[in-house]
C-alpha positions as CSV (number, residue, x, y, z in Angstrom):
1,Q,-2.3,-66.8,55.7
2,H,-3.3,-66.4,59.2
3,A,-4.7,-63.0,61.1
4,R,-1.5,-62.6,63.2
5,A,0.7,-62.0,60.3
6,I,-0.9,-58.6,60.2
7,V,-0.5,-57.9,64.0
8,A,2.9,-59.4,64.2
9,A,3.9,-56.9,60.8
10,A,2.8,-53.9,63.3
11,E,4.5,-55.1,65.9
12,Q,7.9,-55.1,63.8
13,V,6.8,-51.6,62.1
14,N,6.2,-49.9,65.3
15,R,9.1,-51.5,67.2
16,G,11.1,-48.5,69.1
17,S,7.9,-46.3,69.0
18,A,5.8,-45.2,72.0
19,P,3.3,-47.8,72.6
20,I,-0.3,-46.5,70.8
21,G,-3.7,-47.4,72.1
22,V,-7.5,-46.0,71.4
23,P,-9.6,-46.9,75.0
24,G,-13.1,-48.3,74.6
25,M,-12.6,-50.7,71.5
26,P,-15.5,-52.9,72.0
27,R,-14.5,-55.3,70.1
28,G,-10.9,-57.2,70.6
29,W,-8.6,-59.0,68.1
30,R,-9.2,-62.7,67.9
31,K,-6.5,-65.0,67.6
32,S,-8.8,-67.9,65.6
33,W,-9.1,-65.4,62.6
34,N,-7.3,-66.0,59.2
35,Y,-6.2,-63.2,57.1
36,A,-9.3,-61.9,55.6
37,E,-11.1,-61.7,58.5
38,G,-8.0,-59.6,60.0
39,I,-8.3,-57.4,57.3
40,L,-11.5,-56.9,57.4
41,Y,-11.7,-56.3,61.1
42,L,-9.3,-53.5,60.0
43,G,-11.6,-52.4,57.4
44,A,-14.8,-52.1,59.5
45,Q,-12.4,-49.5,61.9
46,V,-11.7,-47.5,59.5
47,A,-15.3,-47.5,58.2
48,E,-16.6,-46.5,61.5
49,A,-13.7,-43.4,61.4
50,L,-14.8,-42.4,58.4
51,A,-18.6,-42.5,59.5
52,F,-17.4,-40.4,62.6
53,T,-15.5,-37.6,59.3
54,H,-18.5,-37.5,57.2
55,S,-21.2,-36.8,60.1
56,K,-18.9,-33.8,61.1
57,G,-19.5,-32.8,57.6
58,F,-16.1,-33.6,56.4
59,L,-14.6,-35.9,54.0
60,H,-10.8,-37.4,54.0
61,C,-10.2,-38.0,50.2
62,D,-7.0,-39.6,50.2
63,I,-7.8,-43.4,51.8
64,K,-5.1,-45.6,51.2
65,P,-3.0,-48.6,53.6
66,S,-0.4,-45.8,54.3
67,N,-2.7,-43.8,56.1
68,V,-4.0,-46.0,58.6
69,L,-1.8,-46.8,61.3
70,V,-2.4,-50.1,63.0
71,T,-1.6,-50.9,66.5
72,E,-0.3,-53.8,68.0
73,A,-3.6,-54.4,69.8
74,G,-5.1,-54.6,66.2
75,Q,-6.5,-51.1,66.4
76,A,-6.5,-49.2,62.8
77,L,-6.2,-45.3,63.3
78,L,-6.6,-43.3,60.2
79,F,-5.0,-39.9,60.0
80,D,-3.1,-37.6,57.4
81,F,-6.2,-35.2,57.0
82,N,-4.2,-33.1,55.0
83,L,-6.3,-33.1,51.5
84,S,-9.7,-33.7,53.5
85,F,-12.3,-30.6,53.2
86,L,-15.9,-30.0,54.1
87,E,-18.3,-31.5,52.0
88,Q,-20.5,-28.5,51.3
89,A,-17.9,-26.2,50.8
90,A,-17.3,-25.0,47.2
91,G,-14.3,-25.7,45.4
92,P,-12.8,-28.5,47.0
93,T,-8.7,-28.5,46.4
94,V,-8.2,-32.0,44.4
95,G,-5.6,-34.5,45.2
96,G,-5.1,-37.6,46.5
97,T,-3.1,-40.8,45.1
98,I,-4.5,-42.0,41.8
99,P,-5.1,-45.6,42.2
100,Y,-7.2,-45.0,45.0
101,M,-8.9,-42.0,44.1
102,A,-12.8,-42.5,43.0
103,P,-14.2,-41.8,39.3
104,E,-15.6,-38.5,40.5
105,Q,-11.9,-37.5,41.7
106,L,-10.7,-38.0,39.0
107,E,-13.0,-36.4,36.8
108,L,-12.8,-33.5,39.0
109,I,-9.3,-32.3,37.8
110,T,-10.4,-33.0,34.0
111,A,-13.7,-31.3,33.9
112,D,-14.2,-28.6,31.5
113,K,-14.4,-25.4,33.5
114,S,-17.8,-24.5,31.4
115,R,-19.5,-27.9,32.5
116,R,-20.9,-28.8,36.6
117,P,-18.2,-30.6,38.2
118,P,-18.6,-34.1,39.4
119,R,-19.7,-33.7,43.4
120,L,-17.8,-35.4,45.9
121,D,-19.7,-36.9,48.9
122,A,-19.1,-39.9,51.2
123,R,-19.2,-42.7,48.7
124,T,-15.9,-40.7,47.2
125,D,-14.3,-41.9,50.4
126,I,-16.2,-45.6,50.3
127,F,-14.4,-45.9,47.0
128,G,-11.2,-45.3,48.3
129,L,-11.4,-47.7,51.3
130,A,-12.9,-50.5,49.1
131,V,-9.9,-50.0,46.9
132,T,-7.4,-50.3,50.1
133,L,-9.6,-53.5,51.2
134,F,-9.5,-55.0,47.6
135,E,-5.5,-54.8,47.9
136,L,-5.2,-56.0,51.2
137,L,-7.1,-58.9,49.8
138,A,-6.1,-59.7,46.8
139,G,-2.4,-58.6,47.0
140,R,-2.9,-56.2,44.2
141,L,-5.0,-52.8,43.3
142,P,-8.4,-53.5,41.6
143,F,-7.5,-51.4,38.7
144,G,-3.6,-51.5,38.3
145,S,-0.8,-49.7,39.2
146,M,0.7,-46.4,38.1
147,P,1.6,-46.7,34.4
148,T,5.3,-45.3,34.5
149,H,5.0,-44.1,30.4
150,L,2.2,-41.7,30.7
151,T,1.4,-38.3,30.9
152,K,-0.9,-37.4,34.3
153,S,-3.9,-36.6,31.6
154,Q,-3.5,-40.2,29.8
155,T,-2.7,-41.4,33.5
156,I,-6.3,-40.3,34.8
157,S,-7.9,-41.8,31.6
158,H,-6.3,-44.6,31.9
159,F,-7.6,-45.3,34.9
160,L,-11.2,-44.3,33.9
161,E,-11.7,-46.5,31.4
162,R,-10.5,-49.4,33.8
163,Q,-12.8,-48.3,36.2
164,R,-15.8,-48.1,33.9
165,R,-15.0,-51.8,33.0
166,G,-15.2,-53.1,36.9
167,P,-12.5,-54.8,39.0
168,P,-12.0,-57.9,39.0
169,S,-13.5,-60.6,40.7
170,L,-12.4,-60.8,44.2
171,R,-12.7,-64.2,45.3
172,S,-10.7,-65.9,42.2
173,I,-8.1,-64.1,43.2
174,N,-8.3,-64.8,46.8
175,P,-11.0,-67.4,47.7
176,Q,-10.1,-67.1,51.2
177,V,-12.8,-64.1,51.1
178,D,-16.7,-65.1,51.8
179,S,-18.3,-64.6,48.2
180,R,-20.8,-61.8,50.5
181,I,-18.5,-59.3,51.3
182,A,-16.3,-60.0,48.3
183,S,-19.9,-58.8,46.2
184,V,-20.0,-55.8,48.8
185,I,-16.3,-54.4,48.3
186,E,-16.9,-54.9,45.0
187,S,-20.2,-53.0,44.6
188,C,-18.4,-50.3,46.4
189,L,-15.9,-50.0,43.4
190,S,-18.7,-49.2,40.9
191,F,-18.1,-46.3,38.3
192,R,-21.3,-44.8,39.8
193,P,-21.4,-43.1,43.5
194,E,-25.1,-44.3,43.3
195,D,-24.2,-48.0,42.8
196,R,-21.8,-48.4,45.7
197,L,-23.3,-48.7,49.3
198,Q,-24.5,-44.9,50.6
199,N,-22.5,-44.4,53.3
200,A,-19.7,-45.6,55.3
201,S,-22.0,-46.7,58.2
202,E,-23.7,-49.2,56.0
203,L,-19.8,-50.7,55.1
204,A,-18.9,-50.7,58.5
205,G,-22.4,-52.7,59.6
206,A,-21.8,-55.3,56.6
207,L,-18.3,-55.6,57.3
208,W,-18.8,-56.3,60.9
209,L,-21.9,-58.6,60.4
210,E,-19.0,-60.5,58.3
211,L,-17.3,-61.4,61.5
212,G,-20.4,-62.5,63.4
213,W,-21.1,-59.0,65.5
214,H,-23.7,-56.6,65.2
215,R,-23.4,-52.7,65.6
Protein backbone atom coordinates (compact mmCIF):
# COMPACT_ATOMS: atom_id res chain seq x y z
CA GLN A 1 0.00 0.00 0.00
CA HIS A 2 1.16 3.49 -0.84
CA ALA A 3 1.41 6.50 1.48
CA ARG A 4 -0.90 8.49 -0.78
CA ALA A 5 -3.78 6.42 0.66
CA ILE A 6 -3.28 8.31 3.94
CA VAL A 7 -3.53 11.73 2.30
CA ALA A 8 -6.51 10.58 0.23
CA ALA A 9 -8.28 9.46 3.41
CA ALA A 10 -7.50 12.82 5.06
CA GLU A 11 -8.93 14.67 2.06
CA GLN A 12 -12.11 12.63 2.21
CA VAL A 13 -12.58 13.06 5.97
CA ASN A 14 -11.78 16.79 5.87
CA ARG A 15 -13.91 17.50 2.81
CA GLY A 16 -16.21 20.44 3.47
CA SER A 17 -14.10 21.73 6.35
CA ALA A 18 -12.02 24.87 6.27
CA PRO A 19 -8.46 24.18 5.10
CA ILE A 20 -6.04 23.56 7.94
CA GLY A 21 -2.38 24.32 7.65
CA VAL A 22 0.52 24.73 9.99
CA PRO A 23 3.20 27.16 8.77
CA GLY A 24 6.85 26.38 9.17
CA MET A 25 6.82 22.61 8.73
CA PRO A 26 10.42 21.86 7.68
CA ARG A 27 9.79 18.59 5.89
CA GLY A 28 7.33 17.80 3.14
CA TRP A 29 5.34 14.73 2.24
CA ARG A 30 7.18 12.49 -0.23
CA LYS A 31 5.11 10.97 -3.00
CA SER A 32 7.49 8.01 -3.22
CA TRP A 33 6.80 6.82 0.34
CA ASN A 34 5.07 3.54 1.04
CA TYR A 35 2.28 3.33 3.60
CA ALA A 36 4.59 2.45 6.51
CA GLU A 37 6.82 5.45 5.81
CA GLY A 38 3.77 7.71 5.71
CA ILE A 39 2.70 6.48 9.13
CA LEU A 40 6.21 7.03 10.53
CA TYR A 41 6.11 10.60 9.17
CA LEU A 42 2.88 11.25 11.05
CA GLY A 43 4.26 9.55 14.16
CA ALA A 44 7.41 11.70 14.12
CA GLN A 45 5.28 14.84 14.09
CA VAL A 46 3.17 13.61 17.01
CA ALA A 47 6.32 12.70 18.92
CA GLU A 48 7.64 16.23 18.38
CA ALA A 49 4.32 17.63 19.60
CA LEU A 50 4.62 15.47 22.71
CA ALA A 51 8.22 16.59 23.26
CA PHE A 52 7.01 20.20 23.24
CA THR A 53 4.08 19.39 25.54
CA HIS A 54 6.36 17.58 27.98
CA SER A 55 8.86 20.47 27.93
CA LYS A 56 6.07 22.64 29.34
CA GLY A 57 5.46 20.13 32.13
CA PHE A 58 2.25 18.61 30.75
CA LEU A 59 1.32 15.01 29.94
CA HIS A 60 -1.37 14.28 27.35
CA CYS A 61 -2.46 10.87 28.71
CA ASP A 62 -4.86 10.00 25.89
CA ILE A 63 -2.80 9.33 22.77
CA LYS A 64 -4.82 7.40 20.17
CA PRO A 65 -5.59 7.71 16.44
CA SER A 66 -8.82 9.66 16.95
CA ASN A 67 -6.87 12.37 18.79
CA VAL A 68 -4.59 13.02 15.83
CA LEU A 69 -5.89 15.19 13.00
CA VAL A 70 -4.22 14.70 9.61
CA THR A 71 -4.37 17.53 7.07
CA GLU A 72 -4.41 17.18 3.31
CA ALA A 73 -0.72 18.15 3.32
CA GLY A 74 0.15 15.20 5.53
CA GLN A 75 0.58 17.24 8.71
CA ALA A 76 -0.34 15.55 11.99
CA LEU A 77 -1.92 17.72 14.69
CA LEU A 78 -2.31 16.43 18.24
CA PHE A 79 -5.44 17.62 20.03
CA ASP A 80 -7.97 16.77 22.78
CA PHE A 81 -6.03 17.66 25.91
CA ASN A 82 -9.05 17.05 28.16
CA LEU A 83 -7.16 14.46 30.23
CA SER A 84 -3.82 16.27 30.28
CA PHE A 85 -2.29 17.44 33.54
CA LEU A 86 0.87 18.94 34.95
CA GLU A 87 3.38 16.16 35.56
CA GLN A 88 4.25 17.56 39.00
CA ALA A 89 0.61 17.85 40.08
CA ALA A 90 -0.47 15.62 42.95
CA GLY A 91 -3.27 13.11 42.38
CA PRO A 92 -3.89 13.35 38.61
CA THR A 93 -7.32 12.41 37.38
CA VAL A 94 -6.88 9.08 35.62
CA GLY A 95 -8.77 8.50 32.41
CA GLY A 96 -8.20 7.42 28.85
CA THR A 97 -9.02 4.65 26.42
CA ILE A 98 -8.01 1.34 27.97
CA PRO A 99 -6.39 -0.39 24.93
CA TYR A 100 -4.07 2.63 24.53
CA MET A 101 -3.28 3.16 28.22
CA ALA A 102 0.15 2.38 29.65
CA PRO A 103 0.43 -0.21 32.44
CA GLU A 104 1.11 2.50 35.01
CA GLN A 105 -2.13 4.25 34.03
CA LEU A 106 -4.10 1.03 34.41
CA GLU A 107 -2.40 0.25 37.72
CA LEU A 108 -3.20 3.74 38.97
CA ILE A 109 -6.92 3.07 38.49
CA THR A 110 -6.81 -0.05 40.65
CA ALA A 111 -4.01 1.03 43.02
CA ASP A 112 -4.34 0.15 46.68
CA LYS A 113 -4.86 3.48 48.47
CA SER A 114 -2.48 2.36 51.23
CA ARG A 115 0.40 1.95 48.76
CA ARG A 116 2.34 4.56 46.85
CA PRO A 117 0.59 5.03 43.49
CA PRO A 118 2.45 4.50 40.22
CA ARG A 119 4.02 7.61 38.72
CA LEU A 120 3.04 8.89 35.30
CA ASP A 121 5.60 10.70 33.17
CA ALA A 122 6.65 11.25 29.55
CA ARG A 123 7.12 7.51 29.07
CA THR A 124 3.38 7.07 29.64
CA ASP A 125 2.61 9.13 26.52
CA ILE A 126 5.37 7.32 24.63
CA PHE A 127 3.57 4.04 25.32
CA GLY A 128 0.29 5.46 23.96
CA LEU A 129 1.97 6.69 20.80
CA ALA A 130 3.64 3.31 20.32
CA VAL A 131 0.25 1.57 20.61
CA THR A 132 -1.10 4.00 18.00
CA LEU A 133 1.80 3.42 15.62
CA PHE A 134 1.56 -0.35 16.04
CA GLU A 135 -2.16 -0.29 15.27
CA LEU A 136 -1.75 1.90 12.18
CA LEU A 137 1.12 -0.22 10.86
CA ALA A 138 -0.29 -3.65 11.74
CA GLY A 139 -4.02 -3.05 11.34
CA ARG A 140 -4.61 -4.35 14.87
CA LEU A 141 -3.98 -3.28 18.44
CA PRO A 142 -0.87 -4.81 20.04
CA PHE A 143 -2.74 -6.05 23.13
CA GLY A 144 -6.15 -6.70 21.61
CA SER A 145 -9.46 -4.86 21.51
CA MET A 146 -11.82 -4.20 24.39
CA PRO A 147 -13.49 -7.44 25.57
CA THR A 148 -17.25 -7.10 25.80
CA HIS A 149 -17.95 -9.67 28.51
CA LEU A 150 -15.74 -8.38 31.34
CA THR A 151 -16.23 -5.82 34.08
CA LYS A 152 -13.96 -2.75 34.11
CA SER A 153 -11.76 -4.28 36.79
CA GLN A 154 -11.52 -7.54 34.87
CA THR A 155 -10.75 -5.65 31.65
CA ILE A 156 -7.87 -3.81 33.30
CA SER A 157 -6.47 -7.08 34.64
CA HIS A 158 -6.87 -8.60 31.17
CA PHE A 159 -4.85 -5.83 29.52
CA LEU A 160 -2.18 -5.75 32.22
CA GLU A 161 -1.57 -9.45 31.72
CA ARG A 162 -1.28 -9.03 27.96
CA GLN A 163 1.05 -6.06 28.40
CA ARG A 164 3.29 -8.11 30.71
CA ARG A 165 3.64 -10.70 27.95
CA GLY A 166 4.67 -8.02 25.47
CA PRO A 167 3.40 -7.22 21.96
CA PRO A 168 3.55 -9.59 18.99
CA SER A 169 6.26 -9.07 16.39
CA LEU A 170 5.30 -6.08 14.26
CA ARG A 171 7.28 -7.32 11.26
CA SER A 172 5.55 -10.69 11.38
CA ILE A 173 2.30 -8.83 10.75
CA ASN A 174 3.63 -6.18 8.35
CA PRO A 175 7.00 -7.02 6.72
CA GLN A 176 6.95 -3.56 5.10
CA VAL A 177 8.08 -2.14 8.45
CA ASP A 178 11.87 -1.98 8.76
CA SER A 179 13.29 -4.18 11.53
CA ARG A 180 15.04 -1.25 13.24
CA ILE A 181 11.92 0.85 13.65
CA ALA A 182 9.84 -2.21 14.56
CA SER A 183 12.28 -2.81 17.40
CA VAL A 184 11.94 0.83 18.53
CA ILE A 185 8.13 0.66 18.58
CA GLU A 186 8.12 -2.67 20.40
CA SER A 187 10.56 -1.36 23.00
CA CYS A 188 8.24 1.60 23.62
CA LEU A 189 5.52 -0.96 24.41
CA SER A 190 7.58 -2.43 27.25
CA PHE A 191 5.70 -3.07 30.48
CA ARG A 192 8.32 -1.28 32.57
CA PRO A 193 8.74 2.45 31.78
CA GLU A 194 12.52 2.20 32.24
CA ASP A 195 12.67 -0.25 29.30
CA ARG A 196 11.08 2.24 26.88
CA LEU A 197 12.68 5.21 25.16
CA GLN A 198 12.89 7.79 27.90
CA ASN A 199 11.57 10.89 26.16
CA ALA A 200 9.47 11.84 23.14
CA SER A 201 12.33 13.74 21.51
CA GLU A 202 14.31 10.49 21.39
CA LEU A 203 11.39 8.73 19.70
CA ALA A 204 10.92 11.57 17.20
CA GLY A 205 14.62 11.37 16.35
CA ALA A 206 14.42 7.63 15.72
CA LEU A 207 11.41 8.07 13.44
CA TRP A 208 12.98 10.94 11.48
CA LEU A 209 16.20 8.97 11.11
CA GLU A 210 14.26 6.03 9.67
CA LEU A 211 12.88 8.44 7.05
CA GLY A 212 16.39 9.64 6.22
CA TRP A 213 16.28 12.92 8.12
CA HIS A 214 18.38 14.13 11.01
CA ARG A 215 16.80 16.40 13.62
